[in-house]
C-alpha positions as CSV (number, residue, x, y, z in Angstrom):
1,X,-54.9,18.3,26.4
2,X,-58.1,19.7,27.8
3,X,-58.7,23.3,28.9
4,X,-58.9,22.6,32.7
5,X,-57.6,19.8,34.9
6,X,-57.0,19.0,38.5
7,X,-54.2,17.6,40.6
8,X,-55.0,17.0,44.2
9,X,-52.5,14.2,44.8
10,X,-49.4,15.7,46.6
11,X,-46.3,16.0,44.4
12,X,-44.0,14.4,47.0
13,X,-46.2,11.3,46.8
14,X,-46.1,11.3,43.0
15,X,-42.3,11.7,43.1
16,X,-41.9,8.7,45.4
17,X,-44.6,6.4,43.9
18,X,-43.7,6.9,40.2
19,X,-40.1,8.1,40.2
20,X,-38.5,6.6,43.3
21,X,-38.1,9.8,45.1
22,X,-36.8,13.2,44.2
23,X,-37.5,16.7,45.3
24,X,-40.6,18.4,43.9
25,X,-40.0,22.1,44.0
26,X,-43.4,22.9,45.4
27,X,-45.6,21.7,48.2
28,X,-48.8,23.2,47.0
29,X,-52.3,22.4,48.2
30,X,-54.6,20.4,45.9
31,X,-55.8,22.3,42.9
32,X,-59.1,21.4,41.4
33,X,-59.5,23.8,38.5
34,X,-56.1,24.4,36.9
35,X,-56.4,26.9,34.1
36,X,-54.2,27.7,31.1
37,X,-51.6,30.4,31.8
38,X,-51.0,29.2,35.4
39,X,-48.0,27.4,36.8
40,X,-48.4,23.6,36.7
41,X,-46.4,20.8,38.1
42,X,-44.2,18.9,35.6
43,X,-41.7,16.1,35.5
44,X,-38.8,15.9,33.1
45,X,-35.6,13.9,32.6
46,X,-32.6,16.0,33.7
47,X,-29.0,15.3,32.9
48,X,-28.6,12.9,35.9
49,X,-32.0,12.5,37.5
50,X,-35.7,13.2,37.2
51,X,-36.5,16.8,37.7
52,X,-39.7,18.3,39.1
53,X,-40.5,21.8,38.0
54,X,-43.3,24.4,37.9
55,X,-43.9,25.6,34.4
56,X,-46.4,28.0,32.9
57,X,-49.1,26.3,30.9
58,X,-48.9,27.5,27.4
59,X,-46.2,27.0,24.8
60,X,-44.1,29.6,22.9
61,X,-40.8,28.7,21.4
62,X,-37.8,30.8,22.5
63,X,-37.4,32.2,19.0
64,X,-41.0,33.5,18.8
65,X,-41.8,37.0,19.6
66,X,-43.9,38.2,22.6
67,X,-46.9,38.6,20.3
68,X,-46.8,35.0,19.1
69,X,-49.6,32.7,20.2
70,X,-49.2,30.6,23.3
71,X,-51.3,27.5,22.5
72,X,-52.2,25.0,25.3
73,X,-52.5,22.1,22.9
74,X,-50.5,20.6,20.0
75,X,-52.1,18.2,17.6
76,X,-50.6,14.8,17.6
77,X,-50.7,14.7,13.8
78,X,-48.5,17.8,13.5
79,X,-46.4,18.2,16.7
80,X,-43.4,16.4,15.1
81,X,-43.4,18.4,11.9
82,X,-44.7,21.8,12.8
83,X,-42.0,24.5,12.9
84,X,-43.6,25.9,16.0
85,X,-43.4,22.6,18.0
86,X,-40.9,20.2,16.3
87,X,-37.7,21.2,18.3
88,X,-39.5,20.9,21.6
89,X,-41.1,17.6,20.6
90,X,-37.7,16.2,19.7
91,X,-35.7,17.6,22.7
92,X,-37.9,19.0,25.5
93,X,-40.6,16.6,26.6
94,X,-42.2,16.4,30.0
95,X,-45.0,14.7,31.9
96,X,-47.9,16.6,33.6
97,X,-49.4,14.7,36.5
98,X,-53.2,15.0,36.9
99,X,-56.0,13.3,38.7
100,X,-58.5,14.1,36.0
101,X,-59.7,16.8,33.6
102,X,-62.8,18.6,32.5
103,X,-64.7,18.6,29.3
104,X,-67.8,20.8,28.7
105,X,-71.0,19.9,27.0
106,X,-73.0,22.7,25.4
107,X,-76.5,22.9,26.9
108,X,-79.3,25.3,26.5
109,X,-78.3,27.5,29.4
110,X,-74.6,27.5,28.6
111,X,-71.9,24.9,29.3
112,X,-72.0,21.9,31.7
113,X,-68.6,20.7,32.9
114,X,-68.0,17.0,33.2
115,X,-65.1,15.6,35.2
116,X,-63.2,12.8,33.5
117,X,-60.7,10.4,35.1
118,X,-59.6,6.8,34.8
119,X,-61.9,4.8,37.1
120,X,-59.4,1.9,37.1
121,X,-56.8,4.0,39.0
122,X,-56.5,3.4,42.7
123,X,-57.2,6.1,45.2
124,X,-53.7,7.5,45.2
125,X,-52.8,6.9,41.5
126,X,-52.5,9.7,39.0
127,X,-52.4,9.8,35.2
128,X,-49.9,11.8,33.1
129,X,-50.4,14.1,30.1
130,X,-47.6,14.3,27.6
131,X,-46.1,17.8,27.4
132,X,-43.4,19.8,25.7
133,X,-41.6,22.9,26.9
């Protein structure tokens, strides 16, 4: 996953359009520069229904100490086999709705952000990142 993304599509709309309803916990205004370490909207499969939750962006297994790293990405090649991620990959997956994300290009005067989204999506459609928790 990237280091910054945005979600300006309202979560109640996402819940209805993609999951047939449900009750997102938050009714937050659009966020256009969501950073690691902040609360993000997530979607996960509960015992009986789809659940919508706010979760802190950054992963640390419950067995890891407070001084353990809190990475924001997991490599696809290692997420299933890494001791740090494997249990969550097998049992605790979620979706992270987004309208797009940012990548930076190093230029002479610093870094230039570029916004990336799927141009084939309609005005009210979102994309989803895979997540673990």
